DSSP file (Angstrom, degrees, kcal/mol; ACC not computed):
  #  RESIDUE AA STRUCTURE BP1 BP2  ACC     N-H-->O    O-->H-N    N-H-->O    O-->H-N    TCO  KAPPA ALPHA  PHI   PSI    X-CA   Y-CA   Z-CA
    1    1 A M              0   0    0      0, 0.0     2,-0.3     0, 0.0     0, 0.0   0.000 360.0 360.0 360.0 130.0  -46.9  178.3  -31.3
    2    2 A K        -     0   0    0      1,-0.1     0, 0.0     0, 0.0     0, 0.0  -0.518 360.0-129.7 -74.6 130.3  -50.1  180.4  -30.8
    3    3 A E        -     0   0    0     -2,-0.3    -1,-0.1     1,-0.1     3,-0.1  -0.541  27.7-106.5 -77.5 144.0  -49.5  184.1  -31.2
    4    4 A P        -     0   0    0      0, 0.0     2,-0.6     0, 0.0    -1,-0.1  -0.267  37.9 -95.3 -68.1 151.0  -50.9  186.4  -28.4
    5    5 A L        -     0   0    0      4,-0.1     2,-0.1     3,-0.0     0, 0.0  -0.553  43.5-152.9 -64.5 112.6  -54.0  188.5  -28.8
    6    6 A T     >  -     0   0    0     -2,-0.6     4,-2.1     1,-0.1     5,-0.2  -0.331  26.6-110.2 -79.2 164.7  -52.9  191.9  -29.9
    7    7 A K  H  > S+     0   0    0      2,-0.2     4,-2.0     1,-0.2     5,-0.1   0.850 119.8  53.3 -63.3 -31.6  -54.9  195.0  -29.2
    8    8 A K  H  > S+     0   0    0      2,-0.2     4,-1.9     1,-0.2    -1,-0.2   0.964 110.8  46.7 -63.8 -55.3  -55.7  195.4  -32.9
    9    9 A K  H  > S+     0   0    0      1,-0.2     4,-2.5     2,-0.2    -2,-0.2   0.874 111.0  52.0 -53.0 -43.4  -57.1  191.8  -33.0
   10   10 A L  H  X S+     0   0    0     -4,-2.1     4,-2.5     1,-0.2    -1,-0.2   0.908 109.6  49.1 -64.3 -43.6  -59.0  192.3  -29.9
   11   11 A N  H  X S+     0   0    0     -4,-2.0     4,-1.5     2,-0.2    -1,-0.2   0.822 110.3  51.6 -63.1 -35.5  -60.6  195.5  -31.5
   12   12 A D  H  X S+     0   0    0     -4,-1.9     4,-2.6     2,-0.2    -2,-0.2   0.909 109.7  50.0 -68.9 -47.3  -61.4  193.5  -34.6
   13   13 A I  H  X S+     0   0    0     -4,-2.5     4,-2.3     2,-0.2    -2,-0.2   0.921 112.7  46.2 -55.2 -51.4  -63.1  190.8  -32.6
   14   14 A I  H  X S+     0   0    0     -4,-2.5     4,-2.0     1,-0.2    -1,-0.2   0.800 110.9  51.4 -63.4 -31.6  -65.1  193.3  -30.8
   15   15 A Y  H  X S+     0   0    0     -4,-1.5     4,-2.4     2,-0.2    -2,-0.2   0.918 111.6  47.6 -70.3 -46.6  -66.1  195.2  -33.8
   16   16 A V  H  X S+     0   0    0     -4,-2.6     4,-2.5     2,-0.2     5,-0.2   0.917 112.8  50.1 -64.0 -40.8  -67.3  192.0  -35.6
   17   17 A I  H  X S+     0   0    0     -4,-2.3     4,-2.4     1,-0.2    -1,-0.2   0.928 113.2  44.7 -58.7 -47.3  -69.3  190.9  -32.5
   18   18 A S  H  X S+     0   0    0     -4,-2.0     4,-2.5     2,-0.2    -1,-0.2   0.852 110.2  55.2 -63.7 -36.6  -70.9  194.3  -32.2
   19   19 A R  H  X S+     0   0    0     -4,-2.4     4,-2.4     2,-0.2    -2,-0.2   0.954 111.8  43.7 -64.0 -48.2  -71.7  194.4  -36.0
   20   20 A Y  H  X S+     0   0    0     -4,-2.5     4,-2.2     1,-0.2     5,-0.2   0.902 111.6  53.6 -66.1 -36.3  -73.5  191.0  -35.8
   21   21 A T  H  X S+     0   0    0     -4,-2.4     4,-2.5    -5,-0.2     5,-0.2   0.904 108.9  50.4 -58.4 -40.0  -75.3  192.1  -32.6
   22   22 A E  H  X S+     0   0    0     -4,-2.5     4,-1.8     1,-0.2    -2,-0.2   0.914 109.5  49.9 -63.0 -41.5  -76.5  195.2  -34.5
   23   23 A I  H  X S+     0   0    0     -4,-2.4     4,-2.2     1,-0.2    -1,-0.2   0.882 111.1  49.1 -64.2 -37.9  -77.7  193.0  -37.4
   24   24 A V  H  X S+     0   0    0     -4,-2.2     4,-2.6     2,-0.2     5,-0.2   0.927 111.9  48.3 -69.2 -42.2  -79.7  190.7  -35.0
   25   25 A L  H  X S+     0   0    0     -4,-2.5     4,-2.2     1,-0.2    -1,-0.2   0.825 109.8  54.5 -71.7 -27.2  -81.3  193.7  -33.3
   26   26 A S  H  X S+     0   0    0     -4,-1.8     4,-2.0    -5,-0.2    -1,-0.2   0.905 108.4  47.0 -67.6 -44.0  -82.2  195.2  -36.6
   27   27 A I  H  X S+     0   0    0     -4,-2.2     4,-2.1     2,-0.2    -2,-0.2   0.917 110.9  51.6 -66.3 -40.2  -83.9  192.1  -37.7
   28   28 A I  H  X S+     0   0    0     -4,-2.6     4,-2.2     1,-0.2     5,-0.2   0.931 111.8  48.5 -59.2 -43.7  -85.8  191.9  -34.4
   29   29 A L  H  X S+     0   0    0     -4,-2.2     4,-2.2     1,-0.2    -1,-0.2   0.891 110.5  50.4 -60.8 -36.7  -86.9  195.6  -34.8
   30   30 A L  H  X S+     0   0    0     -4,-2.0     4,-2.3     2,-0.2    -1,-0.2   0.862 110.1  49.5 -71.1 -33.5  -88.0  194.9  -38.3
   31   31 A I  H  X S+     0   0    0     -4,-2.1     4,-1.9     2,-0.2    -2,-0.2   0.879 112.2  48.1 -70.6 -36.0  -90.1  192.0  -37.3
   32   32 A V  H  X S+     0   0    0     -4,-2.2     4,-2.4     2,-0.2    -2,-0.2   0.885 111.3  51.2 -59.3 -46.0  -91.7  194.0  -34.5
   33   33 A I  H  X S+     0   0    0     -4,-2.2     4,-0.7     2,-0.2    -2,-0.2   0.899 109.9  48.9 -65.0 -42.0  -92.4  196.8  -36.9
   34   34 A I  H >X S+     0   0    0     -4,-2.3     4,-0.7     1,-0.2     3,-0.6   0.909 112.2  49.3 -67.8 -40.7  -94.0  194.5  -39.4
   35   35 A L  H 3< S+     0   0    0     -4,-1.9     3,-0.5     1,-0.2    -2,-0.2   0.831 107.1  54.9 -59.8 -36.7  -96.1  193.0  -36.7
   36   36 A L  H 3X S+     0   0    0     -4,-2.4     4,-1.3     1,-0.2    -1,-0.2   0.670  92.5  71.9 -74.7 -13.6  -97.2  196.2  -35.4
   37   37 A I  H <X S+     0   0    0     -4,-0.7     4,-2.7    -3,-0.6     5,-0.2   0.879  91.2  60.1 -67.0 -36.1  -98.5  197.3  -38.8
   38   38 A F  H  X S+     0   0    0     -4,-0.7     4,-2.4    -3,-0.5    -1,-0.2   0.865 103.9  43.6 -67.0 -35.1 -101.4  195.0  -38.6
   39   39 A P  H  > S+     0   0    0      0, 0.0     4,-2.5     0, 0.0    -1,-0.2   0.832 112.8  56.0 -75.2 -25.5 -103.1  196.3  -35.4
   40   40 A V  H  X S+     0   0    0     -4,-1.3     4,-1.2     2,-0.2    -2,-0.2   0.950 113.1  40.8 -62.7 -47.6 -102.6  199.9  -36.7
   41   41 A L  H >X S+     0   0    0     -4,-2.7     4,-2.7     2,-0.2     3,-0.6   0.945 114.4  51.3 -67.4 -42.7 -104.3  199.0  -39.9
   42   42 A Y  H 3X S+     0   0    0     -4,-2.4     4,-1.5     1,-0.3    -2,-0.2   0.911 109.3  51.4 -60.3 -45.6 -107.1  197.0  -38.1
   43   43 A N  H 3< S+     0   0    0     -4,-2.5    -1,-0.3     1,-0.2     4,-0.2   0.772 114.6  44.4 -65.0 -26.7 -107.8  199.8  -35.7
   44   44 A F  H X< S+     0   0    0     -4,-1.2     3,-0.8    -3,-0.6    -2,-0.2   0.897 114.4  43.3 -87.6 -39.5 -108.1  202.2  -38.6
   45   45 A I  H 3< S+     0   0    0     -4,-2.7    -2,-0.2     1,-0.2    -3,-0.2   0.633  99.4  70.7 -81.5 -13.6 -110.2  200.3  -41.0
   46   46 A K  T 3< S+     0   0    0     -4,-1.5    -1,-0.2    -5,-0.3    -2,-0.1   0.679  87.2  78.6 -72.4 -16.1 -112.7  198.9  -38.5
   47   47 A I  S <  S-     0   0    0     -3,-0.8     5,-0.1    -4,-0.2     2,-0.1  -0.777  97.8-110.7 -87.5 125.3 -114.0  202.5  -38.2
   48   48 A P    >   -     0   0    0      0, 0.0     3,-2.3     0, 0.0     4,-0.2  -0.473  30.0-119.7 -59.8 135.5 -116.4  203.5  -41.1
   49   49 A I  G >  S+     0   0    0      1,-0.3     3,-1.0     2,-0.2    -2,-0.0   0.770 110.5  50.5 -51.9 -40.8 -114.5  206.0  -43.2
   50   50 A L  G 3  S+     0   0    0      1,-0.2    -1,-0.3     0, 0.0    -3,-0.0   0.536 107.8  55.7 -79.6  -5.5 -117.2  208.8  -42.7
   51   51 A E  G <  S+     0   0    0     -3,-2.3     2,-0.5     2,-0.1    -1,-0.2   0.291  73.6 122.7-106.9  10.6 -117.2  208.3  -39.0
   52   52 A I    <   -     0   0    0     -3,-1.0     2,-0.1    -4,-0.2    -8,-0.0  -0.596  51.7-147.2 -80.3 127.2 -113.5  208.8  -38.3
   53   53 A T     >  -     0   0    0     -2,-0.5     4,-2.2     1,-0.1     5,-0.2  -0.350  24.3-110.3 -84.4 168.6 -113.0  211.6  -35.8
   54   54 A L  H  > S+     0   0    0      2,-0.2     4,-2.6     1,-0.2     5,-0.2   0.877 120.2  54.3 -64.9 -39.5 -110.0  213.9  -35.9
   55   55 A N  H  > S+     0   0    0      2,-0.2     4,-2.6     1,-0.2    -1,-0.2   0.888 108.7  50.4 -65.3 -41.4 -108.6  212.3  -32.7
   56   56 A Q  H  > S+     0   0    0      2,-0.2     4,-2.3     1,-0.2    -2,-0.2   0.928 112.1  45.8 -57.9 -46.6 -108.8  208.9  -34.4
   57   57 A F  H  X S+     0   0    0     -4,-2.2     4,-3.2     2,-0.2    -2,-0.2   0.895 110.0  53.2 -62.4 -41.9 -107.0  210.0  -37.4
   58   58 A N  H  X S+     0   0    0     -4,-2.6     4,-2.6     2,-0.2    -2,-0.2   0.936 109.3  50.7 -65.8 -40.9 -104.3  211.8  -35.3
   59   59 A D  H  X S+     0   0    0     -4,-2.6     4,-2.4     2,-0.2     5,-0.3   0.933 111.6  47.4 -57.3 -42.2 -103.7  208.5  -33.4
   60   60 A F  H  X S+     0   0    0     -4,-2.3     4,-2.9     2,-0.2     5,-0.2   0.949 112.6  49.8 -65.6 -45.3 -103.4  206.6  -36.7
   61   61 A L  H  X S+     0   0    0     -4,-3.2     4,-2.8     1,-0.2     5,-0.2   0.948 112.0  47.2 -55.0 -49.9 -101.0  209.2  -38.1
   62   62 A G  H  X S+     0   0    0     -4,-2.6     4,-1.8     2,-0.2    -1,-0.2   0.864 115.0  45.0 -55.8 -43.6  -98.8  209.1  -35.0
   63   63 A N  H  X S+     0   0    0     -4,-2.4     4,-2.3     2,-0.2     5,-0.2   0.965 114.7  49.4 -69.0 -51.2  -98.7  205.3  -35.0
   64   64 A A  H  X S+     0   0    0     -4,-2.9     4,-2.4    -5,-0.3    -2,-0.2   0.913 114.1  45.3 -54.2 -48.9  -98.0  205.2  -38.8
   65   65 A L  H  X S+     0   0    0     -4,-2.8     4,-2.9    -5,-0.2    -1,-0.3   0.874 108.4  56.3 -70.4 -34.3  -95.2  207.8  -38.4
   66   66 A S  H  X S+     0   0    0     -4,-1.8     4,-1.7    -5,-0.2    -2,-0.2   0.888 109.7  46.0 -63.2 -39.9  -93.7  206.1  -35.4
   67   67 A L  H  X S+     0   0    0     -4,-2.3     4,-1.8     2,-0.2    -2,-0.2   0.902 109.6  54.7 -68.6 -39.2  -93.4  202.9  -37.6
   68   68 A L  H >X S+     0   0    0     -4,-2.4     4,-2.7    -5,-0.2     3,-0.6   0.966 108.8  48.4 -49.9 -57.1  -91.9  204.9  -40.4
   69   69 A I  H 3X S+     0   0    0     -4,-2.9     4,-2.4     1,-0.3    -1,-0.2   0.887 109.6  53.0 -52.3 -40.1  -89.3  206.2  -38.0
   70   70 A G  H 3X S+     0   0    0     -4,-1.7     4,-1.9     1,-0.2    -1,-0.3   0.848 109.5  47.3 -69.5 -33.1  -88.6  202.7  -36.9
   71   71 A V  H <X S+     0   0    0     -4,-1.8     4,-2.4    -3,-0.6    -1,-0.2   0.906 112.4  49.4 -70.4 -42.2  -88.1  201.5  -40.5
   72   72 A E  H  X S+     0   0    0     -4,-2.7     4,-2.4     1,-0.2    -2,-0.2   0.887 110.0  54.2 -69.3 -31.2  -85.7  204.5  -41.2
   73   73 A F  H  X S+     0   0    0     -4,-2.4     4,-1.2    -5,-0.3    -1,-0.2   0.914 106.9  48.2 -56.1 -47.1  -83.9  203.5  -37.9
   74   74 A V  H  X S+     0   0    0     -4,-1.9     4,-1.9     2,-0.2    -2,-0.2   0.834 111.4  51.6 -70.9 -33.2  -83.4  200.0  -39.1
   75   75 A K  H  X S+     0   0    0     -4,-2.4     4,-2.9     1,-0.2    -1,-0.2   0.921 107.8  52.9 -62.0 -39.8  -82.1  201.4  -42.5
   76   76 A M  H  < S+     0   0    0     -4,-2.4    -2,-0.2     1,-0.2    -1,-0.2   0.801 108.9  48.4 -66.7 -26.9  -79.7  203.6  -40.6
   77   77 A L  H  < S+     0   0    0     -4,-1.2    -1,-0.2     1,-0.1     3,-0.2   0.851 112.7  50.0 -76.8 -36.7  -78.4  200.5  -38.7
   78   78 A A  H  < S+     0   0    0     -4,-1.9     2,-0.5     1,-0.3    -2,-0.2   0.893 123.1  26.1 -69.8 -42.0  -78.0  198.6  -42.0
   79   79 A R  S  < S-     0   0    0     -4,-2.9     2,-1.9    -5,-0.1    -1,-0.3  -0.951  75.7-148.0-128.8 110.8  -76.1  201.3  -43.8
   80   80 A H        +     0   0    0     -2,-0.5     2,-0.3    -3,-0.2    -3,-0.1  -0.590  47.2 138.0 -78.9  87.4  -74.1  203.8  -41.6
   81   81 A T     >  -     0   0    0     -2,-1.9     4,-1.9    -5,-0.2     5,-0.2  -0.954  63.2-126.2-128.7 157.6  -74.4  206.8  -43.7
   82   82 A A  H  > S+     0   0    0     -2,-0.3     4,-2.4     1,-0.2     5,-0.2   0.895 111.0  60.1 -62.2 -38.5  -75.0  210.5  -42.8
   83   83 A E  H  > S+     0   0    0      1,-0.2     4,-2.0     2,-0.2    -1,-0.2   0.951 104.8  47.4 -54.4 -52.9  -77.9  210.5  -45.2
   84   84 A N  H  > S+     0   0    0      1,-0.2     4,-1.8     2,-0.2    -8,-0.2   0.872 113.5  48.5 -64.6 -36.7  -79.7  207.7  -43.3
   85   85 A L  H  X S+     0   0    0     -4,-1.9     4,-1.8     1,-0.2    -1,-0.2   0.859 109.9  50.3 -70.2 -31.7  -79.2  209.5  -39.9
   86   86 A L  H  X S+     0   0    0     -4,-2.4     4,-2.9     2,-0.2    -2,-0.2   0.861 109.9  52.9 -73.8 -31.2  -80.4  212.8  -41.2
   87   87 A E  H  X S+     0   0    0     -4,-2.0     4,-2.9    -5,-0.2    -2,-0.2   0.901 107.2  50.2 -64.6 -38.8  -83.5  211.0  -42.6
   88   88 A V  H  X S+     0   0    0     -4,-1.8     4,-2.0     1,-0.2     5,-0.2   0.942 112.4  47.4 -63.0 -48.9  -84.3  209.5  -39.3
   89   89 A L  H  X S+     0   0    0     -4,-1.8     4,-2.6     2,-0.2     5,-0.3   0.910 109.9  53.0 -63.3 -39.5  -84.0  212.8  -37.6
   90   90 A M  H  X S+     0   0    0     -4,-2.9     4,-2.9     1,-0.2     5,-0.2   0.972 112.3  45.3 -57.8 -53.6  -86.2  214.5  -40.3
   91   91 A F  H  X S+     0   0    0     -4,-2.9     4,-1.9     1,-0.2    -1,-0.2   0.798 113.0  49.3 -62.0 -28.3  -89.0  212.0  -39.7
   92   92 A A  H  X S+     0   0    0     -4,-2.0     4,-2.2     2,-0.2    -1,-0.2   0.958 114.3  44.0 -75.1 -50.1  -88.8  212.2  -36.0
   93   93 A I  H  X S+     0   0    0     -4,-2.6     4,-2.2    -5,-0.2     5,-0.2   0.934 115.2  49.1 -56.4 -49.2  -88.9  216.0  -36.0
   94   94 A A  H  X S+     0   0    0     -4,-2.9     4,-2.7    -5,-0.3     5,-0.3   0.936 109.7  52.8 -66.3 -42.6  -91.7  216.0  -38.6
   95   95 A R  H  X S+     0   0    0     -4,-1.9     4,-2.9     1,-0.2     5,-0.5   0.924 111.6  47.0 -55.0 -48.9  -93.8  213.3  -36.6
   96   96 A Q  H  X S+     0   0    0     -4,-2.2     4,-1.2     1,-0.2    -1,-0.2   0.859 112.7  47.2 -65.4 -34.6  -93.5  215.5  -33.5
   97   97 A M  H  <>S+     0   0    0     -4,-2.2     5,-0.7    -5,-0.2     4,-0.4   0.887 121.2  36.4 -74.3 -39.6  -94.5  218.7  -35.2
   98   98 A V  H  <5S+     0   0    0     -4,-2.7    -2,-0.2    -5,-0.2    -3,-0.2   0.892 123.8  37.6 -84.0 -38.9  -97.6  217.1  -37.0
   99   99 A V  H  <5S+     0   0    0     -4,-2.9    -3,-0.2    -5,-0.3    -2,-0.1   0.896 118.0  45.8 -91.4 -38.2  -98.9  214.6  -34.4
  100  100 A E  T  <5S-     0   0    0     -4,-1.2    -1,-0.2    -5,-0.5    -3,-0.1   0.541  92.8-137.9 -84.7  -7.9  -98.3  216.7  -31.1
  101  101 A H  T   5 -     0   0    0     -4,-0.4    -3,-0.1    -5,-0.1    -4,-0.1   0.984  30.1-154.6  53.9  66.7  -99.8  220.0  -32.5
  102  102 A L      < -     0   0    0     -5,-0.7    -1,-0.1    -6,-0.2    -5,-0.0  -0.279  14.7 -99.2 -75.0 161.8  -97.0  222.0  -30.9
  103  103 A N     >  -     0   0    0      1,-0.1     4,-2.7     4,-0.0     5,-0.2  -0.234  45.5 -91.7 -76.8 176.8  -97.3  225.7  -30.0
  104  104 A M  H  > S+     0   0    0      1,-0.2     4,-2.8     2,-0.2     5,-0.2   0.908 124.1  48.4 -61.5 -45.8  -96.0  228.4  -32.3
  105  105 A F  H  > S+     0   0    0      1,-0.2     4,-2.2     2,-0.2    -1,-0.2   0.940 113.1  48.0 -57.3 -46.7  -92.4  228.6  -30.7
  106  106 A E  H  > S+     0   0    0      1,-0.2     4,-2.2     2,-0.2    -1,-0.2   0.854 111.8  50.1 -67.2 -37.1  -91.9  224.8  -30.7
  107  107 A T  H  X S+     0   0    0     -4,-2.7     4,-2.7     2,-0.2    -1,-0.2   0.883 108.0  53.4 -68.8 -33.3  -93.1  224.7  -34.3
  108  108 A L  H  X S+     0   0    0     -4,-2.8     4,-2.7    -5,-0.2    -2,-0.2   0.916 109.4  47.6 -52.8 -44.6  -90.6  227.4  -35.1
  109  109 A I  H  X S+     0   0    0     -4,-2.2     4,-2.5    -5,-0.2    -2,-0.2   0.947 112.3  51.0 -66.0 -46.9  -87.8  225.5  -33.6
  110  110 A G  H  X S+     0   0    0     -4,-2.2     4,-3.1     1,-0.2     5,-0.2   0.909 109.9  48.1 -61.7 -41.0  -88.9  222.3  -35.5
  111  111 A V  H  X S+     0   0    0     -4,-2.7     4,-3.4     2,-0.2    -1,-0.2   0.921 112.7  49.1 -66.0 -41.5  -89.0  224.2  -38.8
  112  112 A I  H  X S+     0   0    0     -4,-2.7     4,-2.4    -5,-0.2    -2,-0.2   0.916 110.9  53.1 -60.1 -39.0  -85.4  225.7  -38.1
  113  113 A A  H  X S+     0   0    0     -4,-2.5     4,-2.6     2,-0.2    -2,-0.2   0.967 111.9  42.9 -62.1 -55.6  -84.3  222.1  -37.3
  114  114 A L  H  X S+     0   0    0     -4,-3.1     4,-2.6     1,-0.2     5,-0.3   0.947 113.1  51.6 -59.2 -46.6  -85.6  220.8  -40.5
  115  115 A G  H  X S+     0   0    0     -4,-3.4     4,-2.8     1,-0.2    -1,-0.2   0.908 109.2  51.0 -55.7 -40.6  -84.3  223.6  -42.5
  116  116 A T  H  X S+     0   0    0     -4,-2.4     4,-2.8     1,-0.2     5,-0.2   0.911 110.1  50.0 -57.4 -48.6  -80.9  223.0  -40.9
  117  117 A I  H  X S+     0   0    0     -4,-2.6     4,-1.8     2,-0.2    -1,-0.2   0.833 110.0  49.4 -65.1 -30.7  -81.0  219.4  -41.8
  118  118 A F  H  X S+     0   0    0     -4,-2.6     4,-2.5     2,-0.2    -2,-0.2   0.899 110.2  53.0 -73.5 -39.2  -81.9  220.2  -45.4
  119  119 A A  H  X S+     0   0    0     -4,-2.8     4,-2.5    -5,-0.3     5,-0.4   0.871 109.0  47.4 -57.4 -41.8  -79.1  222.6  -45.4
  120  120 A I  H  X>S+     0   0    0     -4,-2.8     4,-1.6     2,-0.2     5,-1.3   0.886 110.5  52.5 -62.2 -42.8  -76.7  220.0  -44.2
  121  121 A R  H  <5S+     0   0    0     -4,-1.8     4,-0.4    -5,-0.2    -2,-0.2   0.951 117.3  39.2 -57.7 -50.6  -77.9  217.5  -46.7
  122  122 A K  H  <5S+     0   0    0     -4,-2.5    -2,-0.2     1,-0.1    -1,-0.2   0.853 129.5  21.6 -72.4 -37.9  -77.4  220.0  -49.5
  123  123 A Y  H  <5S+     0   0    0     -4,-2.5    -3,-0.2    -5,-0.2    -2,-0.2   0.707 125.2  38.9-108.5 -24.4  -74.2  221.7  -48.6
  124  124 A L  T  <5S+     0   0    0     -4,-1.6     2,-0.4    -5,-0.4    -3,-0.2   0.704  90.6  87.7-106.1 -22.3  -72.2  219.4  -46.3
  125  125 A L  S   <S-     0   0    0     -5,-1.3     2,-0.2    -4,-0.4    -4,-0.0  -0.646  82.6-117.4 -83.1 138.5  -72.7  216.0  -47.5
  126  126 A M        -     0   0    0     -2,-0.4    12,-0.7    12,-0.1     2,-0.4  -0.463  41.9-171.4 -72.5 130.0  -70.3  214.8  -50.2
  127  127 A K  E     -A  137   0A   0     -2,-0.2     2,-0.3    10,-0.2    10,-0.2  -0.918  14.3-171.9-126.9 153.0  -72.5  214.1  -53.4
  128  128 A T  E     -A  136   0A   0      8,-1.5     8,-1.9    -2,-0.4     2,-0.5  -0.993  17.1-136.2-143.3 141.7  -71.8  212.5  -56.7
  129  129 A A  E     -A  135   0A   0     -2,-0.3     6,-0.2     6,-0.2     5,-0.0  -0.804  14.3-153.5 -98.5 128.7  -73.9  212.3  -59.8
  130  130 A D    >   -     0   0    0      4,-2.2     3,-1.3    -2,-0.5    -1,-0.0  -0.206  43.5 -85.2 -82.5-167.2  -74.3  209.0  -61.8
  131  131 A S  T 3  S+     0   0    0      1,-0.2    -1,-0.1     2,-0.1    -2,-0.0   0.716 127.5  57.8 -71.3 -17.7  -75.1  208.9  -65.5
  132  132 A S  T 3  S-     0   0    0      2,-0.1    -1,-0.2     1,-0.0     3,-0.1   0.478 114.4-114.4 -91.3  -3.6  -78.9  209.1  -64.8
  133  133 A G  S <  S+     0   0    0     -3,-1.3     2,-0.2     1,-0.3    -2,-0.1   0.408  70.9 136.3  87.6  -3.1  -78.4  212.4  -63.0
  134  134 A K        -     0   0    0      1,-0.0    -4,-2.2    -5,-0.0     2,-0.4  -0.504  50.9-128.6 -75.5 145.1  -79.5  211.0  -59.6
  135  135 A L  E     +A  129   0A   0     -6,-0.2     2,-0.3    -2,-0.2    -6,-0.2  -0.829  29.5 173.1 -98.8 137.1  -77.5  212.0  -56.6
  136  136 A Y  E     -A  128   0A   0     -8,-1.9    -8,-1.5    -2,-0.4     2,-0.1  -0.932  35.9-100.7-131.5 155.2  -76.1  209.4  -54.2
  137  137 A D  E     -A  127   0A   0     -2,-0.3     2,-0.4   -10,-0.2   -10,-0.2  -0.517  42.0-110.7 -69.5 147.2  -73.7  209.7  -51.2
  138  138 A K              0   0    0    -12,-0.7   -12,-0.1    -2,-0.1    -1,-0.1  -0.714 360.0 360.0 -73.7 127.9  -70.2  208.7  -51.8
  139  139 A L              0   0    0     -2,-0.4    -1,-0.1   -58,-0.0    -2,-0.0   0.406 360.0 360.0 -89.9 360.0  -69.2  205.4  -50.1
């Protein structure tokens, strides 16, 4: 006789389906990021190095940092740790501050946000040291 689906079994099935969906979406995101690297590089190297304007460099920097944020986001989806989440937030805030040339008040808010993230990493995340002295998050 077949046993009925319990709430726990149903929750387990939903979790497994959502995890595999997350993996598939991560792979798709990673493929898109890899494909987007080529136009970003092409647009940058087609300009002679001595003729690059500040706006062109700013566009390149914004695109490169956006791709980097995408990579960090994929890493966050692959490993669900607070450290990965904080890295995504740090890169996103830093990109906004560097590329958008914020006014003084917005820059101050960004610096405070980054400082808060660094404080969270240092004081609130559980850390352990391995034999080489490097610090890793406890799993």
